[in-house]
Backbone as a ProteinNet text record, in pm:
[ID]
protein_1_A
[PRIMARY]
MSDFTEAPPLFFDKQSVAKYNFDKLTKLAAPVACISAVHCGRNAKAATSDDAGGRDSVTFFARGAAVMLTCDL
[TERTIARY]
-2954.4	-2888.8	-2739.9	-2684.7	-2539.4	-2483.9	-2566.7	-2522.5	-2497.2	-2540.8	-2533.4	-2436.1	-2349.8	-2258.9	-2158.5	-2130.3	-2033.6	-2107.2	-2239.2	-2314.4	-2300.6	-2294.5	-2284.1	-2417	-2405	-2529.2	-2594.8	-2722.3	-2796.1	-2832.3	-2819.3	-2848.6	-2951.4	-3017.3	-3124.8	-3076.8	-2953.4	-2904	-2755	-2704	-2560.4	-2468.3	-2522.9	-2442.8	-2410.4	-2508	-2484.8	-2382	-2387.9	-2292.3	-2151.2	-2140.9	-2006.5	-1950.1	-2034.8	-1987	-1937.4	-2019.4	-1985.8	-1852.3	-1841.8	-1717.6	-1594.9	-1613.1	-1501.7	-1457.5	-1558.8	-1529.4	-1452.6	-1495.4	-1428.4	-1283.9	-1264.1	-1126.7	-1038.8	-1086.6	-997.7	-965.2	-1054.1	-1024.3	-919.7	-890.2	-790.8	-648.5	-634.2	-502.7	-401.5	-441	-362.4	-370.5	-266.9	-275.2	-398.1	-461.7	-582.1	-549.6	-580.4	-559.5	-689.3	-674.7	-786.9	-776.5	-865.7	-862.2	-970.8	-929.2	-1024	-1055.2	-1182.3	-1226	-1165.6	-1148.1	-1106.3	-1234.7	-1266.5	-1387.7	-1356	-1425.8	-1408.6	-1547.2	-1557.7	-1687.5	-1755.7	-1845.3	-1921.9	-2002.4	-2000.9	-2077.9	-2042.2	-1928.7	-1896.6	-1866.1	-1801.1	-1774.7	-1897.1	-2001.5	-2129.2	-2219.8	-2182.7	-2267.1	-2271	-2386.7	-2402.3	-2356.1	-2345.1	-2312.2	-2421.3	-2542.9	-2654.8	-2639.8	-2591.4	-2565	-2451.1	-2364.7	-2249.2	-2266.2	-2389	-2419.5	-2391.1	-2402.1	-2379.6	-2235.2	-2146	-2002.2	-1976.6	-1904	-1870.8	-1746.9	-1717.9	-1604.3	-1475	-1487.7	-1370.9	-1400.3	-1301.3	-1324.3	-1200.4	-1221.5	-1115.4	-1093.4	-964.9	-922.4	-813.9	-808	-699	-673.3	-550.6	-513.5	-590.2	-653.4	-731.7	-881	-916.6	-1060.4	-1142.5	-1257.1	-1348.8	-1407.7	-1419.3	-1475.1	-1590.5	-1703.7	-1814.5	-1844.1	-1834.2	-1871.2	-2020.2	-2092.5	-2237.1	-2279	-2184.5	-2213.1	-2086.2	-2099	-1984.7	-1938	-1819.5	-1767.7	-1694.3
2838.7	2737.9	2754.7	2820.9	2837.3	2922.7	3004.2	3084.7	2993.5	2872	2789	2668.3	2675.2	2561.5	2545.3	2648.6	2636.7	2627.2	2624.3	2615.9	2475.1	2464	2330.8	2253.7	2125.1	2046.2	2013.9	1985.5	1946.6	1797.9	1724.2	1582.9	1553.7	1440.2	1402.2	1300	1245.7	1152.9	1166.6	1119.1	1133.9	1051.3	938	849.7	917.9	988.8	1056.9	1173.6	1240.6	1348.4	1290.2	1177.5	1110.8	1071.1	1011	966.5	1086.1	1191.2	1310	1365.9	1382.7	1439.9	1353.7	1216.3	1128.8	1141.4	1143.5	1159.1	1289.2	1399.1	1523.8	1522.1	1460.5	1453.7	1372.9	1257.8	1178.7	1247	1331.4	1403.2	1512	1556.4	1651.6	1599.2	1470.4	1407	1466.7	1488.6	1536.7	1439.9	1436.9	1357	1391	1293.3	1313.5	1285.4	1382.9	1362.6	1310	1208.9	1147.2	1190.5	1274.7	1327.5	1254.4	1187.8	1117	1203.1	1198.6	1278.1	1215.1	1298.2	1251.6	1243.3	1118.3	1096.2	1113	1203.4	1215.9	1229.3	1192.2	1197.6	1065.4	1046.5	919.9	902.1	784.9	742.2	820.7	888.2	969.9	879.4	765.4	677.3	620.1	606.2	547.4	653.5	776.6	887.3	882.6	916.5	926.6	1065.5	1081.2	1213.2	1314.9	1269.2	1360.4	1407.4	1321.5	1362.6	1463.4	1461.4	1551	1668.9	1714.1	1828.5	1804.4	1680.7	1648.8	1618.2	1626.1	1601.4	1450.5	1394.6	1253.9	1232.8	1108.6	1076.7	1076.6	1075.7	1079.7	1187.5	1276.1	1377.6	1375.2	1392.8	1388.2	1527.9	1563.9	1693.5	1672.6	1762.4	1761.2	1903.5	1932.5	2065	2092	2208.3	2246.4	2210.8	2139.7	2097.5	2213.4	2229.1	2327.5	2274.1	2362.7	2324.5	2420.2	2363.9	2444.1	2423.1	2531.2	2521.1	2549.5	2468.5	2482.5	2544.9	2560.4	2624.8	2684.5	2782.5	2842.4	2754.9	2697.3	2614.4	2694
-2596.7	-2516	-2520	-2626.1	-2629.8	-2513.4	-2453.4	-2337.8	-2214.9	-2213.4	-2097	-2107.9	-2208.2	-2230.6	-2112.9	-2039.8	-1926.8	-1793.9	-1792.7	-1672	-1609.8	-1473.5	-1419.6	-1430.4	-1464.9	-1484.7	-1352.4	-1354.4	-1233.8	-1249.7	-1136.8	-1133.1	-1030.1	-1045.1	-950.1	-844.7	-861.3	-762.8	-745.2	-632.8	-596.5	-686.1	-733.2	-816.9	-950.5	-1004.7	-1132.3	-1110	-1001.9	-966.1	-957.4	-885.4	-864.5	-1001.2	-1086.1	-1218.3	-1303.3	-1306.6	-1382.7	-1334.4	-1200.7	-1144.1	-1173.5	-1163.9	-1195.7	-1340.8	-1429.4	-1571.6	-1600.8	-1538.5	-1556.7	-1503.8	-1386.8	-1334.1	-1422.3	-1474.1	-1559.7	-1690.9	-1740.3	-1863.2	-1846	-1725.6	-1697.5	-1722.6	-1712.5	-1730.4	-1636	-1508.7	-1403.2	-1285.2	-1198.7	-1079.3	-996.2	-942.7	-861.5	-714.5	-625.1	-483.8	-423.9	-339.9	-268.9	-120.8	-77	59.8	139	248.5	334.3	454.6	497	611.9	739	838.2	969.8	1052.7	1096.3	1171	1320.2	1383.7	1530.4	1591.9	1712.4	1776.1	1770.2	1858.7	1865.9	1742.8	1687.5	1569.7	1439.5	1439.5	1320.6	1200.2	1221.3	1109.8	1044.3	1119.9	1073.3	1005.9	1015.1	964	812.3	759.9	612	564.1	431.8	380.2	413	419.9	454.4	597.6	686	827	832	735.6	735.4	643	628.2	540.1	394.4	349.6	208.1	170.7	266	237.4	247.3	151.9	152.5	240.6	272.7	357.7	278.7	143.4	55.1	-51.8	-76.4	-179.9	-271.9	-400.2	-501.2	-558.1	-569.6	-625.7	-731.7	-825.7	-920.4	-967.5	-999.2	-1045.6	-1172.9	-1174.7	-1290	-1279	-1175.3	-1158.2	-1100.7	-1150.1	-1093.8	-960.1	-862.8	-731.8	-700.7	-655.2	-615.2	-469.4	-390.4	-253.9	-240.8	-171	-159.1	-27.6	65	193.6	249.2	336.9	400.7	516.3	502.6	608	714.9
[MASK]
+++++++++++++++++++++++++++++++++++++++++++++++++++++++++++++++++++++++++

């Protein structure tokens, strides 16, 4: 198991992912940027993250944070 200490964890729901990511960001002790999506098109504001390919309407970044892209944008 010691070979997997740096492996990203897997979660079964989006709330657990959000909590894990928030905890990791706060432990960096760095400023956190909050990036809001630009909604364009009919019904875009009402779309869920599932409708948007899993992307949330707000994303948080911090210097030193690991980022995993799950699809080629």
